[in-house]
C-alpha positions in Angstrom: 5.6 25.0 -5.4 3.8 21.8 -6.4 5.9 18.7 -6.1 7.0 17.2 -9.4 5.5 13.9 -8.6 2.9 12.6 -6.1 3.6 9.0 -5.1 1.0 6.8 -3.4 1.4 3.6 -1.5 -1.3 1.2 -2.6 -2.4 -1.3 0.1 -3.9 0.5 3.1 -3.6 3.9 1.5 -5.6 3.6 -1.7 -7.0 0.1 -1.3 -8.8 -1.1 1.8 -7.0 -4.3 2.9 -9.9 -5.3 5.2 -12.3 -5.4 2.3 -11.7 -9.0 1.3 -12.6 -10.3 4.8 -15.5 -7.9 5.1 -17.1 -9.3 2.0 -17.2 -12.8 3.6 -17.7 -11.7 7.2 -20.9 -13.7 7.6 -19.2 -16.9 6.8 -16.1 -16.1 8.9 -17.8 -15.5 12.2 -16.6 -13.4 15.1 -12.9 -14.0 14.5 -13.1 -12.3 11.1 -11.7 -8.9 12.0 -8.8 -10.4 14.0 -8.2 -12.8 11.1 -8.0 -9.9 8.7 -5.5 -8.0 10.9 -3.3 -11.0 11.2 -3.4 -11.7 7.5 -2.2 -8.2 6.8 0.4 -8.2 9.6 2.0 -11.5 8.3 1.9 -10.3 4.7 4.0 -7.3 5.7 6.2 -9.3 8.1 7.1 -11.8 5.4 8.1 -8.9 3.0 10.3 -7.3 5.6 12.1 -10.6 6.4 12.8 -11.3 2.7 13.9 -7.8 2.1 16.4 -7.9 5.0 17.6 -11.3 3.9 18.2 -10.0 0.3 15.7 -12.5 -1.2 12.9 -11.7 -3.7 12.2 -15.3 -4.8 8.5 -14.9 -3.8 6.5 -11.9 -5.0 3.9 -10.1 -2.9 1.1 -12.2 -4.2 2.8 -15.3 -3.0 3.5 -13.7 0.3 -0.2 -12.8 0.5 -1.1 -16.4 0.0 1.4 -17.5 2.6 0.1 -15.1 5.1 -3.5 -16.2 4.4 -2.5 -19.9 5.0 -0.9 -19.0 8.3 -4.0 -17.1 9.4 -6.2 -20.1 8.7 -3.9 -22.2 11.0 -4.0 -19.5 13.7 -7.8 -19.4 13.6 -8.9 -23.0 13.0 -12.6 -22.2 13.5 -12.6 -20.3 10.2 -13.3 -22.7 7.3 -10.2 -23.0 5.0 -12.6 -23.6 2.2 -13.0 -19.8 2.1 -9.4 -19.5 0.8 -10.1 -19.1 -2.9 -13.0 -16.7 -2.2 -10.8 -14.5 0.0 -8.0 -14.5 -2.6 -10.4 -13.5 -5.3 -11.7 -10.7 -3.1 -8.1 -9.5 -2.4 -7.4 -9.3 -6.2 -10.2 -6.8 -6.5 -10.0 -4.8 -3.3 -12.2 -1.7 -2.9 -10.6 1.7 -3.1 -11.2 3.9 -0.1 -14.1 6.3 -0.8 -11.8 9.3 -0.6 -9.4 8.0 -3.3 -11.2 8.9 -6.5 -12.1 12.5 -5.6 -8.6 13.1 -4.2 -6.8 11.7 -7.2 -9.1 13.5 -9.6 -8.5 16.9 -7.9 -4.7 16.4 -8.0 -4.9 15.3 -11.7 -7.0 18.3 -12.6 -4.4 20.5 -10.9 -1.7 19.1 -13.2 0.0 16.8 -10.9 1.8 13.6 -12.0 0.5 10.7 -10.0 2.3 7.4 -9.3 1.6 4.2 -7.4 4.7 2.7 -5.7 3.9 -0.6 -3.9 5.2 -3.9 -2.6 2.5 -5.4 -4.8 3.4 -7.4 -7.9 2.7 -5.7 -11.2 -0.2 -8.0 -11.9 -1.8 -7.3 -8.5 -1.5 -3.6 -8.9 -2.8 -3.4 -12.5 -5.8 -5.5 -11.6 -6.6 -3.7 -8.3 -6.2 -0.3 -9.9 -8.4 -1.3 -12.8 -11.2 -3.0 -10.9 -11.4 -0.2 -8.3 -11.7 2.5 -11.0 -8.5 4.5 -10.2 -6.1 3.3 -13.0 -7.0 6.3 -15.2 -5.4 8.8 -12.8 -1.9 7.4 -12.8 1.1 8.3 -14.9 2.9 5.2 -13.7 2.3 2.1 -11.5 5.5 0.9 -10.1 6.0 -2.5 -8.4 8.9 -3.3 -6.2 9.6 -6.3 -8.5 11.6 -3.9 -10.6 14.0 -3.4 -7.6 13.9 -7.1 -6.6 13.4 -6.2 -3.0 10.7 -4.8 -0.7 10.0 -1.5 1.1 11.5 0.1 3.0 14.7 -0.5 1.0 16.0 2.7 -0.5 16.3 0.8 -3.8 12.5 0.8 -4.0 12.0 4.6 -3.5 14.8 5.2 -6.0 12.7 3.7 -8.7 10.6 6.9 -8.7 13.6 9.3 -8.9 15.2 7.3 -11.7 12.0 7.0 -13.7 11.1 10.7 -13.5 14.7 12.1 -13.2 14.0 14.2 -10.2 15.6 14.7 -6.8 13.9 13.1 -3.8 12.9 16.4 -2.4 10.7 17.0 -5.5 8.5 14.0 -4.6 5.5 14.0 -2.3 5.0 10.5 -0.9 1.7 9.5 0.6 1.1 6.4 2.8 -1.1 5.3 5.6 1.7 2.9 6.7 3.8 4.7 9.2 6.8 2.4 8.6 6.6 3.2 4.9 6.5 6.9 5.6 9.7 6.5 7.7 11.4 4.7 4.9 10.4 7.4 2.4 11.5 10.1 4.7 14.9 8.5 5.2 15.3 8.4 1.4 14.6 12.1 1.2 11.0 12.4 0.0 8.6 14.9 1.3 6.3 12.6 3.3 2.6 12.7 4.1 1.2 10.2 6.6 -2.5 9.4 5.9 -3.4 8.6 9.5 -6.8 7.1 8.8 -7.3 5.6 12.2 -5.8 8.3 14.4 -2.9 6.1 15.5 -0.1 7.4 17.8 3.1 8.4 16.1 6.4 6.4 16.1 9.8 6.6 14.4 10.1 10.1 15.9 13.5 10.7 14.3 11.8 10.2 10.9 8.7 12.4 11.3 6.4 13.0 8.4 6.3 16.5 6.9 2.5 16.4 7.1 -0.1 14.3 8.9 -3.6 14.1 7.4 -6.7 12.1 8.3 -7.6 11.1 4.7 -6.7 11.6 1.1 -9.3 14.3 0.5 -7.2 16.7 2.6 -4.3 16.6 0.1 -3.7 19.8 -1.8 -1.7 20.3 -5.0 0.6 23.0 -3.7 
């Protein structure tokens, strides 16, 4: 049977988090790729720490700015004057090339599609609109509604509450293995989009399916 709802993580799953740095690679120099990886890692780390501490006084956009500022300190050869250009690029990240055809196919098959993300509501609305994928979604849900961050169960519960379904009726797609583990623990059917052929972890919370990209998703 088709799941009642298909839920997608946003950053790293639908949106390419490296796209902001890639647009300014020439100005950033050889440290650009490592800078991008650190920016993403710190962004997530800051969300986990605040989630564990029970604090949601800074939304994901503010954490994105904090992580960027730290990355400039860590790589002092990269000109901090690029800060605003990088933030502007992050507001309008590119969607992965497989996103639109995959979402269109699921929508044409009658699936309900949802974004569930750490991103703030403003971040998600802008990114979905600028990347051309907003039209496919029945709902775009920010963790701001739960006042915490993934992988708190309160975040995943936003979906079951909104659609009045049991967790097992939800198919959850993410390229972030830790996010898949959190969703699996909550009771969702989980699909790990393993874009970069990474080794598995969290073996006691294994995904129900591992795919190399979104195109491989099927509405069944």
